[in-house]
BAVO-960574 format. One line per field, with one value per residue (C-alpha): residue in one letter; x, z, y; residue number from 1. Coordinates in Angstrom, 3 decimals. Layout:
<sites>
residuo = c(A;...)
X = c(X;...)
Z = c(Z;...)
Y = c(Y;...)
num = c(NUM;...)
</sites>
This chain:
<sites>
residuo = c(M;K;T;V;V;H;K;A;N;S;R;G;F;A;D;H;G;W;L;K;S;H;Y;T;F;S;F;A;N;Y;Q;D;L;E;R;M;N;F;G;M;L;R;V;L;N;D;D;V;V;Q;P;K;M;G;F;G;T;H;P;H;Q;N;M;E;I;I;S;I;P;L;K;G;A;L;S;H;K;D;S;M;G;N;K;R;A;I;E;V;G;E;V;Q;V;M;S;A;G;T;G;L;T;H;S;E;F;N;D;S;K;T;D;E;V;N;F;L;Q;L;W;I;I;P;E;E;V;N;V;K;P;H;Y;E;Q;R;K;F;D;S;E;D;R;H;N;R;L;Q;T;I;V;A;P;K;N;R;L;E;G;N;A;L;P;I;S;Q;Q;A;Y;I;Y;R;S;R;L;D;A;D;T;S;I;A;L;N;L;K;S;S;K;N;G;L;Y;I;F;V;V;N;G;A;I;E;V;A;N;H;Q;L;S;N;R;D;A;I;G;I;F;D;T;T;G;V;N;V;L;A;N;K;V;S;E;L;I;I;I;E;V;P;M;S)
X = c(-40.728;-40.257;-43.017;-43.341;-45.743;-48.141;-50.090;-53.126;-51.667;-48.165;-50.370;-50.134;-52.919;-54.328;-57.392;-59.129;-61.990;-64.658;-61.875;-60.017;-57.577;-55.227;-52.300;-50.794;-48.129;-46.676;-48.668;-49.705;-47.757;-47.395;-43.921;-41.653;-39.270;-39.675;-43.178;-43.275;-45.124;-45.515;-44.292;-46.607;-49.074;-48.368;-51.490;-54.074;-55.929;-58.638;-61.057;-63.510;-66.225;-68.284;-71.941;-71.743;-68.545;-66.238;-63.087;-63.337;-62.439;-58.853;-56.154;-54.623;-52.604;-51.097;-52.130;-54.780;-57.033;-59.299;-62.248;-64.146;-66.954;-67.187;-69.924;-72.558;-72.277;-69.672;-71.214;-68.631;-68.336;-65.239;-64.032;-65.143;-68.604;-69.238;-72.046;-73.187;-73.006;-70.743;-72.054;-71.031;-70.903;-69.570;-66.411;-65.085;-61.667;-60.007;-56.991;-56.302;-53.811;-53.270;-55.332;-58.471;-60.074;-63.190;-64.479;-65.829;-68.756;-70.743;-74.205;-75.551;-76.737;-76.030;-74.121;-70.393;-68.374;-65.996;-64.010;-60.309;-58.668;-55.795;-53.404;-51.279;-48.630;-49.482;-47.386;-48.014;-48.236;-50.572;-53.331;-56.814;-58.673;-60.967;-63.255;-65.942;-67.724;-69.877;-71.605;-70.268;-72.609;-71.261;-71.866;-69.587;-66.643;-67.984;-65.011;-63.512;-61.831;-63.693;-61.450;-63.112;-60.107;-57.556;-55.604;-57.400;-55.584;-56.199;-59.932;-61.463;-64.950;-66.602;-63.590;-63.056;-59.816;-56.441;-53.517;-51.362;-50.330;-52.031;-55.140;-57.234;-60.041;-61.922;-62.951;-65.379;-63.997;-66.194;-64.315;-61.689;-61.656;-58.567;-57.584;-55.013;-53.372;-51.684;-49.312;-50.017;-46.614;-43.334;-42.263;-45.365;-46.175;-49.596;-50.213;-53.519;-55.594;-57.640;-60.511;-62.308;-61.737;-58.531;-56.475;-53.232;-50.766;-47.392;-47.140;-48.187;-51.855;-53.269;-56.518;-58.703;-57.010;-53.216;-51.533;-48.929;-46.698;-45.682;-43.436;-40.636;-43.004;-45.301;-48.230;-49.549;-52.690;-54.710;-56.712;-59.783;-59.885;-62.907;-65.492;-62.629;-63.365;-60.175;-58.490;-55.919;-54.091;-51.725;-49.016;-45.237;-42.969;-41.000)
Z = c(35.297;31.812;29.282;25.584;23.566;20.544;18.547;17.174;13.582;14.374;14.507;12.375;9.793;7.674;5.624;5.125;3.486;6.070;8.880;9.428;11.998;13.776;15.810;18.788;18.831;16.053;15.183;12.226;8.939;11.289;12.529;14.656;16.781;18.709;19.202;20.518;24.168;26.867;29.856;29.841;27.619;23.930;22.028;21.491;18.544;17.690;15.205;13.047;11.690;8.747;9.247;8.601;8.558;11.226;12.350;11.890;14.376;15.318;18.209;21.273;24.062;27.393;26.400;28.582;26.426;26.883;24.471;24.620;22.244;21.804;18.883;18.255;19.129;18.540;18.672;20.368;20.416;21.651;22.368;26.198;25.172;25.180;22.863;23.733;21.864;23.950;23.918;24.480;28.294;28.814;28.759;28.112;29.429;28.092;30.226;26.921;29.374;27.869;24.663;23.220;20.029;19.589;16.649;16.419;14.056;13.395;12.774;12.370;8.281;8.666;11.609;11.779;15.139;16.294;19.737;21.401;21.801;24.936;24.814;28.497;28.962;31.384;35.030;34.806;32.057;30.926;33.393;32.743;30.041;31.352;30.086;31.683;30.432;32.276;31.818;33.676;34.958;32.679;35.734;37.802;35.896;35.934;37.013;38.845;37.710;37.576;37.461;34.526;34.871;38.045;39.184;39.928;43.734;44.349;42.622;43.607;43.317;40.090;38.314;35.999;36.873;34.566;35.627;35.630;38.754;35.664;35.986;33.397;34.456;32.154;32.908;31.646;32.798;31.814;30.980;33.101;35.758;36.721;38.386;39.822;39.030;41.595;40.660;42.742;42.528;41.738;39.295;36.965;34.288;33.230;29.280;29.084;25.850;24.986;23.814;22.744;23.903;25.119;28.285;29.568;31.003;31.973;29.931;26.672;25.130;23.553;21.587;20.397;19.986;21.238;24.325;26.336;28.234;31.971;34.083;36.912;38.977;41.439;40.208;37.969;37.370;34.451;33.069;30.792;28.363;27.556;27.924;27.845;27.711;28.991;29.150;31.502;31.841;34.785;33.710;35.520;33.293;33.400)
Y = c(10.186;8.689;8.541;7.309;9.391;7.056;9.865;8.099;8.359;6.744;3.347;0.031;0.205;-2.723;-2.645;-6.069;-4.791;-6.606;-5.499;-2.252;-2.642;0.251;-1.497;0.363;-2.519;-4.813;-6.962;-9.235;-7.660;-4.559;-4.763;-2.117;-2.968;0.381;-0.572;-4.480;-3.860;-1.556;-3.968;-7.114;-5.175;-6.682;-6.039;-2.814;-3.189;-1.139;-3.191;-2.284;-5.441;-4.852;-6.077;-9.728;-9.856;-11.587;-13.289;-17.500;-19.988;-18.913;-20.291;-18.449;-20.006;-18.404;-14.728;-12.715;-11.411;-8.306;-7.451;-3.481;-3.114;0.498;0.101;-2.493;-5.751;-8.859;-12.539;-14.549;-18.832;-21.052;-23.955;-23.842;-23.921;-20.034;-18.871;-15.075;-11.876;-8.844;-5.758;-1.908;-1.411;-5.111;-6.428;-9.840;-11.806;-14.733;-16.658;-18.781;-20.999;-24.662;-23.547;-22.683;-21.917;-19.058;-17.225;-13.281;-11.995;-9.119;-10.386;-7.050;-6.755;-3.217;-1.545;-1.760;-3.521;-1.074;-3.093;-2.510;-6.211;-5.626;-8.474;-8.700;-11.269;-13.844;-14.166;-17.801;-20.729;-23.492;-22.312;-23.841;-21.569;-19.359;-16.932;-14.394;-11.348;-8.586;-5.496;-2.626;0.764;3.815;5.836;4.379;5.623;9.464;11.198;8.507;5.348;2.253;-1.258;-3.752;-5.966;-6.934;-9.902;-12.853;-13.018;-9.510;-8.541;-5.347;-4.665;-6.158;-6.829;-9.392;-11.976;-12.551;-13.934;-10.944;-8.110;-5.614;-3.732;-1.992;0.943;3.117;6.754;9.370;12.901;15.956;18.674;20.572;17.671;16.127;12.528;11.130;7.928;6.610;3.099;-0.050;-0.995;1.232;-1.816;-0.948;1.567;3.126;3.190;5.751;5.812;8.340;6.433;10.444;13.406;15.840;15.406;16.873;14.317;14.786;18.026;15.978;16.647;13.955;13.680;10.941;7.676;9.004;7.289;7.330;5.305;6.702;4.578;5.202;7.018;6.597;8.423;10.906;13.581;13.511;16.820;16.731;19.629;18.137;15.387;12.606;8.413;6.632;3.170;3.061;-0.087;-0.734;-3.554;-4.797;-3.276;-6.716)
num = c(1;2;3;4;5;6;7;8;9;10;11;12;13;14;15;16;17;18;19;20;21;22;23;24;25;26;27;28;29;30;31;32;33;34;35;36;37;38;39;40;41;42;43;44;45;46;47;48;49;50;51;52;53;54;55;56;57;58;59;60;61;62;63;64;65;66;67;68;69;70;71;72;73;74;75;76;77;78;79;80;81;82;83;84;85;86;87;88;89;90;91;92;93;94;95;96;97;98;99;100;101;102;103;104;105;106;107;108;109;110;111;112;113;114;115;116;117;118;119;120;121;122;123;124;125;126;127;128;129;130;131;132;133;134;135;136;137;138;139;140;141;142;143;144;145;146;147;148;149;150;151;152;153;154;155;156;157;158;159;160;161;162;163;164;165;166;167;168;169;170;171;172;173;174;175;176;177;178;179;180;181;182;183;184;185;186;187;188;189;190;191;192;193;194;195;196;197;198;199;200;201;202;203;204;205;206;207;208;209;210;211;212;213;214;215;216;217;218;219;220;221;222;223;224;225;226;227;228;229;230;231;232;233;234;235;236;237;238)
</sites>
């Protein structure tokens, strides 16, 4: 088993006034050759958008983009004709494929929006752009894994489809509760991001916004030392 630990305070940071972003991997003006990606996971941004502010219309191409709101609601509009808000409990997936444009905006006059955005490198390029969002019941991740994203040819339950052999799970663990994470393939790795809480995994202690990448193994156990919310990403390593 091999591991790479990314502590919360080691992330890149940008403060644009209207937007505060923590970057797990190299992004925009934060560039670190040791932090380019974890396998096919290219981006994990932790963004806070101020009231009545947002991202103007901008393009994407050949990337699987997953947005997970943690606080507030983010309005979305894109070139495929989608126009709706993404709220806490929902997950949004965009397969950018041949190309699309979109904007994201915090319509609230008083409340910040905090959301995670993940980019996963696709296994096939120039596919037809695709958009979906879905609400997931928080009880379905209580002390177990809830699959929120899966390969489009191997969908599980209510999971949203992407063009890569990757899976994203959410889990909320009670204190002193453990969960086994078993890899779908020996070619894959696990990236565990602690949204909040405190866990022990692979002999490492992790807390709020810490993360660990684990590979060259078939699985690992996670123990929550207190109530913990996790995002778990399984991706091909090459």
